[in-house]
C-alpha positions in Angstrom: 30.9 5.4 -30.5 32.0 8.8 -29.7 32.8 10.1 -26.3 29.2 11.2 -25.5 27.8 7.7 -25.9 30.5 6.3 -23.4 28.9 5.0 -20.1 29.7 7.0 -17.0 31.1 4.1 -15.1 31.2 3.9 -11.3 34.4 4.7 -9.8 35.7 2.1 -7.3 34.4 4.1 -4.3 30.8 4.6 -6.1 30.8 0.8 -6.9 31.4 -0.2 -3.3 28.8 2.2 -2.0 26.3 1.1 -4.6 26.9 -2.7 -3.6 26.2 -1.7 0.0 23.0 0.2 -0.9 21.9 -2.8 -3.1 22.6 -5.3 -0.5 20.6 -3.1 2.0 17.7 -2.7 -0.4 17.4 -6.5 -0.7 18.3 -7.8 2.7 16.6 -5.3 5.2 13.0 -5.7 3.8 13.5 -9.2 4.0 14.5 -9.1 7.8 11.5 -6.6 8.5 9.1 -9.0 6.6 10.2 -12.0 8.7 9.7 -10.1 11.9 6.4 -8.8 11.1 5.2 -12.1 9.7 6.5 -14.2 12.8 5.2 -11.7 15.2 2.0 -10.3 13.7 1.0 -12.5 10.8 1.3 -9.7 8.3 3.8 -8.7 5.6 5.9 -5.7 5.5 3.9 -4.5 2.4 0.7 -4.8 4.6 2.0 -3.1 7.5 3.1 -0.2 5.4 -0.6 -0.1 3.9 -2.0 -0.1 7.2 0.5 2.2 8.8 -0.4 4.8 6.1 -4.1 4.7 6.9 -3.0 4.7 10.7 -1.5 8.1 10.1 -4.0 9.8 8.0 -6.9 11.9 9.0 -9.9 9.9 9.9 -7.6 6.9 9.2 -9.1 7.1 5.6 -7.2 7.7 2.2 -8.4 7.4 -1.4 -7.0 4.4 -3.0 -5.0 6.3 -5.5 -3.4 8.3 -2.7 -2.7 5.1 -0.7 -1.1 3.7 -3.7 1.3 6.6 -3.9 2.0 6.5 -0.3 3.1 2.8 -0.5 4.7 3.2 -3.9 2.5 0.5 -5.7 0.2 0.0 -8.7 -3.6 0.3 -8.2 -3.7 -3.4 -9.1 -1.4 -4.6 -6.4 -3.2 -2.3 -3.7 -6.4 -3.7 -4.9 -5.4 -7.2 -4.2 -3.8 -6.4 -0.9 -6.9 -4.2 0.1 -9.2 -7.2 -0.7 -7.0 -9.5 1.6 -7.1 -6.8 4.4 -10.8 -6.3 4.2 -11.5 -10.0 4.2 -9.5 -10.1 7.5 -11.6 -7.1 8.8 -8.8 -4.7 9.1 -9.9 -2.1 6.3 -13.0 -1.2 4.3 -13.7 0.1 0.9 -16.4 2.3 0.0 -17.0 5.5 -2.5 -16.0 8.7 -1.1 -18.6 10.6 0.6 -17.3 13.8 -1.0 -16.8 12.5 -4.4 -18.5 9.1 -5.3 -16.1 8.8 -8.2 -13.3 7.6 -5.7 -13.0 4.5 -3.6 -11.5 5.3 0.0 -9.8 2.7 2.1 -10.5 3.2 5.9 -8.7 1.4 8.6 -11.0 -0.2 11.0 -10.8 -0.5 14.9 -9.5 -4.1 14.4 -7.0 -2.9 11.9 -6.0 -0.2 14.2 -5.4 -2.6 17.1 -3.4 -4.8 14.9 -1.0 -1.7 13.9 -0.6 -0.9 17.5 0.2 -4.3 18.3 2.5 -4.8 15.6 4.2 -1.4 15.8 6.5 -2.0 19.0 8.2 -5.0 17.4 8.7 -3.5 14.1 10.2 -0.4 15.4 12.5 -2.4 17.6 13.5 -4.4 14.6 14.3 -1.2 12.7 16.2 0.5 15.7 18.3 -2.8 15.8 19.0 -3.1 12.3 19.4 0.5 11.4 19.4 3.2 14.2 21.6 1.3 16.9 24.3 1.1 14.5 24.2 4.9 13.3 25.6 8.2 15.0 23.1 11.1 15.1 24.9 12.7 12.2 24.7 9.7 10.2 20.9 9.5 10.8 20.6 13.1 9.6 22.7 12.0 6.4 20.8 9.0 5.8 17.5 11.1 5.8 19.1 13.8 3.6 20.5 11.1 1.1 17.3 9.1 1.2 15.3 12.1 0.5 17.5 13.4 -2.2 17.6 10.1 -4.1 13.9 9.9 -3.5 13.2 13.3 -4.9 15.2 12.7 -7.9 13.3 9.3 -8.9 10.0 11.1 -8.1 10.9 14.0 -10.2 11.7 11.8 -12.9 8.5 9.8 -12.6 6.3 12.7 -12.0 5.2 11.2 -8.6 4.1 13.6 -6.0 6.1 13.5 -2.7 4.1 12.0 0.2 7.1 11.1 2.5 7.2 14.4 4.5 3.7 14.4 5.9 
């Protein structure tokens, strides 16, 4: 094995930062999911889907665009959309502009659910994340998150939908 094949091991500081980030990626979604399940009867992922639609023009997105927004496969989104549709929170139909595409639309009932779920969700995010950070740390967190996401998206060839 020559020097070029040697792994670029993490320094102790990088390892510590990585372990903190790994814990955050595993633990925080579980806490957010538990709050949403308890207070609104929906999962964190369902909330992300409904929230993305609520912030889109006409509360409507092509399913392919929605999958990119919530970073999931079309199969996973289709399964979740079926469940949300059966509850009356979204509808799916061919696009009026191009019938080859299926669009998901947030119903009035779905919008009501998002509006009812949002205060508890935001409070949980605030309690676990923003209440513990200074203004400078919030800016740094945003910048770090964007930089890492841009790297991942660039290597995957994924369009950026976070800055709407």
